[in-house]
Each structure stands twice: as structure tokens, then as C-alpha cells.
N, C-alpha and C positions, 0 to 999 in steps of 0.2 A: 303197406303190404296187402295184396289181395290174393286170394286163393283161386286156383284154376285147375280144370281138368281138360285133358286133351283126348279127343276121340277120333281115331283114324284107323282104317283097316290095314294100313301098311306101317310096320314098325319103323322103317327108315324115315318116314315122314314125321312120326312122333319124335324120334331122336333129333331130327333136323330142327324141328320147331322148339324143342327143349333147349337146344344149343343157342338158337337165336334169342330166346327169352333170357337165358343166362348172360348172354353177351350184351344185349341191348335193353332189356326190361327187368332189371333186378328187383323191381317192386312186385313182381309176380312170383308167387310160390306155387309150383305145380304139385298138387297133393295126390294126383293119381292119373293114370292113363287107361284107355280101353280100346279094344280093336273091333268091337261089335256093339250093336245097340242093346242087347240083353245085358251084357257085362257093364256097359255104360250106365244103364238105368239104375242098377243096383248101387254103383259107385256114386252117382250123383245124389241119389236119395240119402245115402249114408253120410256123404261128405259135405253136402250143401255148399258147393263152391260159390264164389262171387262171379266167376267167369267160366264160360265153356267154349273151348276151341273145337269146332265140330266139322268134321268132314261130311259131305253130303252123300256122295256115291259110295255105298258100302253094300256087301252081299246081304241077302235076306231082307234086312230092314235098312232103309237109308236114314239120313240125319233128320228129315222131317218126320218119319215114322217114330223115331226115338222121342222127339219133342212131344208128339201127340200122346205118348203113353206115360209121361211123367206126371206126378201129382201136381195139382194146381197150386198147392201151398208153397212150392219151391220158387225162389226168386233169385235169378241170376241173369247176367248178360250173355248173349250169344255172339261169337265171331265165327262166321262160317269160313272154312279154309278148304278150298276145292280147286280141282284142275279144270272145271267146266264152267265157262262164263255164262252159259245159258240159264244157270240157276239163279242168276242175280236178281231178276224181277221177283221170283218166288221168295227169295231170301228177304227182300225188302218188305213183301207182304207179311212175312212172319215177324216183322219189326226187329230184325237182327240189328245188333249194335254196329256191326261192320261186316265186310265181305272181302276176303283176301283170296287172290288167285295163286296157285302153286306154279312155279317156286315162289315162296314168299319173299317179298322185298323188305329188307330190314326197316327202312323208314316208314313203310306202310304199316308194318307190325307195330312200331313205336306209336304211330298216330292212333291206331285202333286201341291199343292198351291205354293210352292217355284218355281216350273217351270213356273207357271202363272205369278208370280211377275217378274221373270227374263225376260219373254217374253214381259211384259208390259214395263219394263225399256228399253228393246231393241227397242221397237216401238217408245218410246219417244225420244231416242237418234237418231233414224233414221229420225224422223220428224224434230228434231232440226238441224240435219246435212242437211236435204233437204232444210230447210229454209235458212241456212247459204249459201249453194251453190247457191240457187236461188238469194240471195242478191249479192254474189260475181260475179256471171256470168251476172247479169243484172243491174249493178249499173247505167248504162246509161239510164235505163228506170224504174223510180221509180214507175210508174203506175202498174208494174207487181210484185212489192215486196210484201211479206207477212211475218208476224211475228208469231211465235209459242206461243200460249197461253194455258198452261196446266191447266185444271180445274179438278174437282174431277172425272168427268165422261169421259173426253176425252181431247185430245190436238187439239185445233183448229188452223188452219192457216188462219189468218185474214189480209186483206189488210188494211194498216194504214188509207187509205182514207175512209174506212167504219167505223172508230172509231170516234164517236162524241166527247167524253171526257172520262177521267179516274178519279175515285174518290178514295182517300186514305182511308183505313179502318185499320189503324195500320199496321199489317204485311200482310194484304190482299189488293188487288186492284180490284175495280169494273170497268169493261170496258162497256161503254154504246155504243151500235152499232146502225147503221141505221136499220130501220124496228122495233125498239123498243126492241131488244134483249139485255140482260145484262149477262155478264160473270163475275164470281167471281174467281180471280186468287190468289193463295196462295203465292204471292210475294209482297213486298212493292213497292210503286209507284216510288221511286227513281231509281229502277232497270230499269224502262221503260222510265224515263225522258230523259236520254242521247240518248237512242236508237231512240226515236220518234222525237227528235229535228230536224232531217233532213227531217221530213215529215210534217212540218208546225204546230208542237205542241209547246205550250208554257205553262209554269207553271204560272197560274194567281193567285194562292192561295196555301197555304201550303197543302191544301187537294185536289186540282184540277189541272189536266193537260188537256188542251183543244186544240182541232184541230181548228186552226183559220179559216180554209176554211169553217167551219160550223157556224162561228160567223156572225150573222145578224146585230147586233148593240151593241154599248157600251153605256149603260145607266149611266149617271154621277150621278144621284140622289141616295139617300139612301146608300151612301158610295161607289157606283159604282159597276155595275155588267154587265156581258156579256149575251146577249140574243142569243140563238142558234136557228138553223133551226128547231129543234124539239120542240121549245117553252121552253126549259129548261133555267134556269138562273143560272149563276155561279158567285160567288163573286170575286171581284178583290181586293187583299190586298194592303195596302199603299206601302209596299216594292216592289210589283210587277207591279205597275202602269206604270213605265217607260219602263219596259221590254215588257209589253202588248202593249203599245203605239207603240214602235218600230216594233213589230211583225205585227201589223195591218197596219201600214204605208207601210211596205215592202211587204204586201200581194199582 
């Protein structure tokens, strides 16, 4: 699943493209639409989509004007959708992923979306490889290590020290980060347990994996629970008490 935003000054064009995507490209999730550049800039900055379907000819500011005003730290693919063929060369110069003429031909749309999916997969592989190389090249300095966490919108490279704890949600895992941010990752918690063991993490409960450097105290009453630096409290199961004890003693 990749996220997308549609920008077109005509609502009927937005509706038609949404219907085509629903019928032929169910791997695309449209997270928002906009009818002008100002509205689109705010939406893109907030949503950080994987893909942008962008009309070129719009009142006040055209599609190229929109791209010029966006922050440089945003990374998404662009598929221009326009009724004017003469913009093709300029679109290519902007390194657009593809260029579709209205009315959009379904097969051409499918081909363009497949390019976007392949680009996204390549980006993910590159990030994972970057994370692996970073680990291999810097094993002597764990403070510089980061792990790749692929969420629905992006793949984040996160330092283990910035993770307070992880919570199991069946086939998903919630990562609770410092500063209060929470990432939901579509992988089970056991896939991260072995990886994070070398970074002071311990499984204190079937549902929780905790970074012991953020444990402030172990409260023995009420069955036992850990109090963290962010005031969160995590249960300690009977089966994990000895493991937790050894982890805290060796802290």
C-alpha cells in the first residue's frame, strides 16, 4: 500500500481519478485531495505522501510552482496528469515518474502506479541496506546505530537509545519514542526482540519489550511493574521476573 494525494483544480477530474484508482490500483490509498497549490502545499507537508498525482495547468499557481515551494526534505514521486501535451518535455526535466494525458487511460495509469511501487520498494531496500552497513561498519560504537522501522507512510531510521519500549499488537508492534512519538510497525514484536537485546532491551512481559536504560524503578506491589522515565508503567510477568532482575542488576 502506498499513500497518494491528488491535486487538480477541477473536482470532477479528482473524482474520476479516484474511481480509476479504486478500480485498477487498489494498492494506492488516497489520503487527501486539493484544488489549488496553496491547499496542496499544506496537505503534502502534513501528510508526506509516497505519490503525488499533479495537474499542471491551475489558476494562480501551476503544478511546477507548487513543486518549487515545497520543503526539500519531502520525498515523493510525481505523476503529472494534464490535458496539455506540450508540458511533457518540462515534466521530464522535473524528473517526474510519469506523465498522463487526460482523459486518463486505465492501463497507462496502472503502468505509472507500478513504477511508483517499484520505486518505493527500492527506497525501502536502500534504507534497510544503509541501516545494515551502518551497523556492520560501526559495531564498536553502538551510540551511532539505527534500525529501520517501516510504517505506512515512511521508513524511519531510529536510534535504539531513543526507544522507550515496544508494545505487541498481534502482528503489529508499537514503538514508543522519546518526545512522545509513537510508530506503528506492521511486524510482530518477536522480530525486534533479538535485534534489540544488544541495546539494553529486555522482554518484561509477553506484550512488552522495554529499554532498561529508561527504567526508573521496579515497583514490587500489584504484581510488579516497571516505572519508566516518561511515567509509563509496564507489567512484569512471573515468567520474566528473573530475566528483568538480571538485566537491571547488570545495568
